[in-house]
N, C-alpha and C positions, 0 to 999 in steps of 0.2 A: 300446640297452641292453634283453640279455635276462632272460627272467623268471629265472634261476639268479643273476645277480651283483643283479637287485634285490630275493630274496631272502636272500643274502649280506650286501651293503650294510646292507636294513633291519635284520637279526640282529646286528651289530654296533656296529649303532647305537642298541640297547635297544628295536626296537620289534616284539618278538614278537610281542607282544600284539596292537598292531595290525595286523601281518600276521594274523594269525591270525584279526581278524573284518572286516576289512576289505582286504583282498588287490587289492581292483581302486582304492581310494584311496591305496594305499604304493604301488601300481607305476602310478596316474597322477600320483602327486606327483615320483616317481623319474624319469619321463619329463619333466614338465617342469622338473625340475631341471637335468636334462642339459642342456634347448634352452635353457634360460638359458644355464648356464654356456659353454655353446659359444657363444651370440655374445658372452659380453666379450672386449673387448679387453686384449689385455694392455700394456703399457707396453713403448715402448722400450729406455727408460731405468729400469729399475726400481731405481734410486735416487731420480730423481727424484719428488720431493712429486705429484699429482696437484691437488690447493689447494693456497694458499699457506698459509706456516705457523700456527697458532694461537694469539695472543698476549691475554694477559690484558690487558685493560686498551684494549687498541690498539680503535678505534674507538663508544667509550661515549659 
């Protein structure tokens, strides 16, 4: 992720003040978020639920 994209995303997210005061921290957070996002596996079937449906009163 290049610096211009990080700045653009930070400004769109309302982080202009954080970007001005702590540019290194914003850049580190953006790179860490991009790394985590790249490791998330997308489900083969988007309609499938990753967990069993939650139902009130079951298992109590």
